[in-house]
C-alpha positions in Angstrom: 188.3 -27.0 5.2 189.2 -30.7 5.4 185.6 -31.7 6.2 184.2 -30.0 3.1 187.0 -31.5 0.9 186.3 -34.9 2.1 182.5 -34.5 1.7 182.8 -33.1 -1.8 185.0 -36.1 -2.7 182.4 -38.5 -1.5 179.7 -36.7 -3.4 181.8 -36.7 -6.6 182.5 -40.5 -6.1 178.8 -41.2 -5.6 177.8 -39.5 -8.8 180.7 -41.1 -10.8 179.9 -44.6 -9.6 176.3 -44.1 -10.6 177.4 -43.4 -14.1 179.5 -46.5 -14.3 177.0 -48.9 -12.9 174.2 -49.4 -15.4 172.2 -51.7 -13.1 171.5 -48.7 -10.8 168.2 -47.2 -12.0 167.6 -43.4 -11.3 165.3 -42.9 -8.4 162.2 -40.9 -9.1 161.8 -37.7 -7.0 158.2 -38.4 -6.0 155.9 -35.5 -7.0 153.9 -33.8 -4.3 154.6 -32.2 -0.9 157.9 -32.6 0.9 159.0 -31.2 4.3 162.7 -30.7 4.6 164.9 -29.8 7.7 168.4 -28.4 8.2 170.1 -29.3 11.4 171.5 -26.1 13.1 173.0 -25.5 16.6 171.7 -26.9 19.8 170.4 -29.9 17.7 167.5 -27.8 16.5 165.8 -28.4 13.2 165.2 -25.6 10.7 162.2 -26.7 8.6 161.0 -25.5 5.1 158.4 -26.8 2.7 158.9 -28.1 -0.9 156.6 -29.2 -3.7 158.0 -31.5 -6.4 156.4 -31.2 -9.9 155.7 -34.1 -12.4 158.7 -32.9 -14.4 161.0 -33.3 -11.4 161.5 -29.5 -10.9 160.5 -28.2 -7.5 159.3 -25.1 -5.6 160.3 -23.9 -2.1 157.9 -21.9 0.0 158.5 -19.2 2.6 155.3 -17.5 3.5 154.1 -15.8 0.1 157.6 -16.4 -1.5 157.9 -19.1 -4.1 161.3 -20.2 -5.3 161.4 -22.2 -8.5 164.2 -24.6 -9.0 164.8 -26.3 -12.3 168.4 -27.6 -11.8 167.8 -31.0 -10.3 170.1 -34.1 -11.1 169.3 -37.6 -10.1 171.8 -40.4 -10.7 171.1 -43.8 -9.0 170.1 -43.0 -5.4 171.9 -39.8 -5.4 170.3 -36.3 -6.0 171.8 -32.8 -6.3 169.6 -29.7 -6.1 171.2 -26.4 -7.3 169.5 -23.2 -6.2 168.8 -20.3 -8.7 171.2 -17.3 -8.4 173.1 -18.5 -5.3 176.0 -21.0 -5.1 174.4 -23.2 -2.5 173.3 -26.7 -3.3 171.9 -29.8 -1.7 173.8 -33.1 -2.3 171.9 -36.1 -0.8 170.8 -39.8 -1.2 167.4 -41.4 -1.3 167.0 -43.6 1.7 163.8 -44.8 0.0 161.2 -43.3 -2.2 159.9 -41.2 0.7 163.1 -40.0 2.6 166.2 -38.1 1.4 169.3 -37.4 3.6 172.5 -35.3 2.9 173.9 -31.9 3.2 173.3 -28.2 2.2 176.7 -27.0 1.0 178.2 -23.5 0.3 181.7 -24.3 -0.9 183.2 -20.7 -0.9 182.4 -20.4 2.9 183.3 -24.0 3.7 179.9 -24.7 5.2 178.0 -28.0 5.4 174.6 -28.2 7.1 173.0 -31.7 7.5 169.7 -32.0 5.5 166.7 -34.3 5.4 163.4 -34.4 3.6 160.4 -36.5 4.0 157.5 -36.9 1.5 153.9 -36.1 2.3 154.5 -33.8 5.3 152.9 -30.5 4.9 153.3 -28.5 8.2 156.3 -26.4 8.5 156.1 -26.5 12.3 153.8 -28.7 14.4 150.7 -27.0 15.9 150.5 -28.3 19.4 148.3 -25.8 21.4 146.2 -22.7 21.2 148.4 -19.5 21.2 148.3 -17.5 24.4 149.4 -14.3 22.7 148.9 -12.5 19.3 152.1 -10.8 18.2 150.7 -8.9 15.1 152.3 -5.5 14.9 155.8 -3.9 15.4 158.5 -5.0 17.8 161.5 -3.1 18.9 164.3 -5.6 18.8 167.9 -5.8 19.9 170.2 -8.7 18.8 173.3 -9.6 21.0 172.3 -7.0 23.5 175.1 -7.7 25.9 178.0 -7.9 23.3 179.1 -4.5 22.0 180.9 -5.9 19.0 177.8 -7.9 17.7 175.0 -5.7 19.0 172.5 -4.3 16.4 169.0 -3.1 16.4 166.0 -4.3 14.3 162.3 -3.9 13.8 160.1 -7.0 13.9 157.0 -6.8 11.7 154.6 -9.7 12.1 151.1 -10.8 11.2 149.4 -13.6 13.1 146.4 -15.6 12.0 145.5 -18.3 14.6 148.7 -20.2 15.2 150.3 -19.1 12.0 152.8 -16.2 12.0 154.4 -14.5 9.0 156.7 -11.4 8.8 160.3 -10.3 9.0 162.9 -8.4 11.0 164.2 -5.2 9.4 167.6 -4.1 10.4 169.6 -1.1 9.4 171.4 -3.1 6.7 168.3 -5.0 5.2 165.6 -7.4 6.1 165.5 -11.2 7.0 163.2 -11.8 4.1 160.1 -14.1 4.3 159.8 -15.7 7.7 157.0 -18.1 8.5 156.1 -20.2 11.6 153.8 -20.7 14.4 153.1 -19.8 18.1 152.2 -22.7 20.5 150.9 -21.2 23.7 153.7 -18.7 24.4 156.5 -20.3 22.2 157.4 -18.7 18.8 159.2 -20.6 16.0 160.0 -19.0 12.6 162.2 -20.1 9.7 163.2 -19.3 6.1 165.3 -21.0 3.6 166.1 -19.7 0.1 169.4 -21.3 -0.9 171.6 -18.7 0.8 169.8 -17.8 4.1 169.0 -20.6 6.4 167.4 -18.8 9.4 165.6 -20.1 12.5 164.1 -17.9 15.2 162.8 -19.3 18.5 161.4 -17.3 21.3 159.2 -17.1 24.4 156.4 -14.4 24.7 155.6 -12.8 28.0 153.0 -10.1 27.6 154.6 -7.5 25.4 158.1 -8.9 25.5 159.8 -11.6 23.3 163.0 -13.2 24.1 164.8 -15.8 22.1 167.5 -16.9 19.8 168.4 -16.4 16.1 170.3 -19.3 14.3 171.9 -18.8 11.0 172.8 -22.2 9.5 175.0 -24.2 11.9 177.6 -21.5 12.2 175.9 -18.7 14.2 173.6 -18.3 17.1 172.8 -15.1 19.0 170.1 -13.9 21.5 167.5 -11.3 20.9 165.0 -9.4 23.0 162.0 -7.4 21.6 159.2 -5.4 23.0 155.9 -4.4 21.3 156.1 -0.8 20.1 153.8 0.2 17.3 155.6 3.6 17.0 159.2 2.3 16.7 161.3 3.2 13.7 164.9 2.5 12.6 167.2 5.2 11.7 166.7 6.6 8.2 168.6 4.5 5.5 169.8 7.6 3.8 171.8 8.8 6.8 174.1 5.9 7.6 176.6 5.9 4.8 178.0 9.1 3.3 181.0 10.7 1.5 184.0 11.7 3.6 184.7 15.4 3.9 186.4 16.7 0.8 184.7 14.3 -1.6 181.8 15.0 -3.9 181.8 12.0 -6.1 182.5 8.3 -6.4 185.6 6.8 -8.2 186.2 3.2 -9.3 187.8 1.3 -12.1 186.8 -2.4 -12.0 186.5 -5.1 -14.7 183.4 -6.6 -16.2 183.3 -10.3 -17.2 185.0 -9.6 -20.5 188.0 -8.0 -18.8 187.0 -4.5 -19.8 187.7 -1.9 -17.1 184.7 0.4 -16.4 184.6 3.7 -14.6 182.2 6.5 -14.1 184.3 8.6 -16.7 183.2 6.3 -19.4 181.1 7.8 -22.3 178.2 5.6 -21.3 177.7 7.5 -18.1 178.3 11.1 -19.4 175.5 13.5 -18.5 173.4 10.7 -17.0 171.8 10.0 -13.7 173.8 6.9 -12.4 172.6 4.4 -10.0 175.7 2.4 -8.4 174.7 -0.8 -6.7 177.2 -2.3 -4.0 176.2 -5.9 -3.9 177.1 -9.6 -3.9 175.7 -12.5 -5.8 175.6 -14.5 -2.6 173.2 -11.9 -0.9 169.4 -12.4 -0.9 168.7 -8.8 -0.1 170.8 -7.8 -3.1 168.9 -10.3 -5.2 165.6 -8.6 -4.2 167.0 -5.2 -4.9 168.4 -6.4 -8.3 165.0 -7.7 -9.4 163.5 -4.2 -8.8 166.3 -2.5 -10.5 166.1 -4.7 -13.5 162.4 -3.9 -13.8 163.1 -0.2 -13.4 166.0 -0.3 -15.9 163.9 -2.1 -18.5 161.0 0.4 -18.0 163.3 3.5 -18.4 165.6 2.7 -21.2 164.9 5.9 -23.0 165.5 8.0 -20.0 169.0 9.5 -19.1 169.6 7.0 -16.3 172.2 4.3 -16.1 172.8 1.4 -13.6 176.1 -0.3 -12.8 176.7 -2.9 -10.0 179.9 -3.5 -8.1 180.1 -7.1 -6.9 182.0 -8.1 -3.7 182.3 -11.9 -3.8 183.1 -14.7 -1.6 184.4 -16.8 -4.4 188.0 -17.7 -3.8 189.2 -17.1 -7.4 188.4 -14.4 -10.0 187.1 -17.1 -12.5 184.5 -18.4 -9.9 183.5 -14.9 -9.0 182.8 -14.1 -12.6 181.0 -17.4 -13.0 178.7 -16.3 -10.1 178.1 -13.0 -11.6 177.3 -14.4 -15.0 174.9 -16.8 -13.4 173.0 -14.0 -11.7 173.0 -11.9 -14.8 171.5 -14.8 -16.7 168.9 -15.8 -14.1 167.7 -12.3 -13.4 168.1 -11.0 -16.9 170.4 -8.1 -15.8 171.4 -6.1 -18.8 173.3 -3.4 -16.9 177.1 -4.1 -16.2 178.1 -6.0 -13.1 181.8 -5.4 -12.2 184.0 -7.4 -10.0 185.2 -5.1 -7.3 186.6 -7.8 -4.9 186.8 -11.6 -4.6 187.9 -14.0 -1.8 186.0 -12.1 0.9 183.0 -9.9 1.5 184.7 -8.2 4.5 183.2 -4.7 4.7 186.5 -3.1 5.9 188.2 -4.4 2.8 185.4 -3.2 0.6 185.7 0.2 2.1 189.3 0.2 1.0 188.2 -0.2 -2.5 185.9 2.9 -2.1 187.9 5.1 0.2 185.7 8.1 -0.3 182.9 6.4 1.7 182.8 6.6 5.6 182.1 2.9 5.5 180.5 0.0 3.6 177.9 -0.9 6.2 175.7 -3.1 4.2 175.3 -5.3 1.1 173.4 -3.9 -0.7 174.1 -0.2 -0.7 172.9 2.2 -3.4 174.7 5.3 -4.4 172.8 7.7 -6.7 174.9 10.2 -8.7 173.4 13.2 -10.6 174.2 14.4 -14.2 177.0 16.6 -13.0 178.7 13.6 -11.4 178.0 14.4 -7.8 176.7 12.0 -5.2 173.2 13.1 -4.2 172.0 10.1 -2.1 173.4 6.9 -0.5 170.8 4.3 0.7 172.1 1.7 3.0 170.5 -1.8 2.8 167.3 -2.7 1.1 163.8 -3.2 2.3 162.5 -6.0 0.1 159.1 -7.3 -0.6 158.9 -9.2 2.7 158.7 -5.8 4.4 155.4 -4.9 2.9 154.6 -1.1 3.0 158.3 -0.3 3.5 159.1 -1.9 0.2 156.2 0.0 -1.5 157.4 3.3 0.0 161.0 2.7 -1.2 159.9 2.0 -4.8 157.9 5.3 -4.7 160.6 7.3 -3.2 163.3 5.9 -5.5 161.1 6.7 -8.7 160.4 10.2 -7.4 164.0 11.0 -6.6 165.3 9.7 -10.0 162.6 11.8 -11.8 163.7 14.9 -9.8 167.4 14.3 -11.0 166.4 13.7 -14.5 164.8 17.2 -14.6 168.0 18.9 -13.6 170.4 20.4 -16.2 173.6 18.6 -17.3 177.0 19.8 -16.3 178.2 22.6 -18.5 180.4 21.9 -21.6 
């Protein structure tokens, strides 16, 4: 905690001094390609690519994902880059017109990751040698295999074109979004950075086996092992979270940003199909899901279907939590209510205490679908986002079909 307070004080001092010294001219953020790196554990670099526009906005690229960033402040030789939706930001200095150094900061989690960017470099990872293997296909994966407390399963989904690899890991609680990297001989490197996730995967391929390490920022590292298996599937997402025996519905009473308490007993939800989204504004999978739900909600306003989100926030105060909620609502144009269920932690055991009718809260996000009679009909754990390809397409099709089925059913009797 002390480290981040000191760092934030330095950043504030830098920006304040820039305002006072009229002799310091703002440095131009040179338009064109930039290659940035974050320093993670084992002194490894997590790279990502940026493009600075003429108007000083920028774009970040992860495989086919493009993240538009329009909150960039430059004062003197200092620069601050704020990411859309998420709380994370970069605070740095121009060493010269071609180099920036500083930190990627997530205040609510007391995390600081060293950051550097250089102008003109366009390769995410260096291509050094011809690949010995092609990893296109499905990979049965286990993370932290030898630690029961941390062990979990995943499905690697990759496409390789020459040295270049794109894809993701699907887990039972969501996916690792857009990964991009290279294979040099038998060495795999993948990374992604979206303002919340900062992921690096390194591994060695031997035939149909892949062994390596997963780094998340500079606070987490774990081993993984994978084997090629085109027929491998994860457990069904609709079977992992369920109502405890004796319960048929969901109950909550949480405030919106105006202080109004909202519950499923409100007139707004009466005789409606209701989609309840357990989420957090800090969660990229939740952002992917929210984008889809916003599109669906806007396309079905005349139908008897309502959405409501329950936010479980890292923010240490209620005010900061609602600021994050309002920011997400504004950026993603969310018209349905987002309620503050918890702040100060996203601990899943504490979240389950707020919703004691559930066997557990296994994942952010989790979706609970309630029929017109007020009964829970489906609970979907996690979210397979657009980086998962066909799985994302299948989810949208199944979701739409299930909602249509519930809409055809009769309302509860008067």
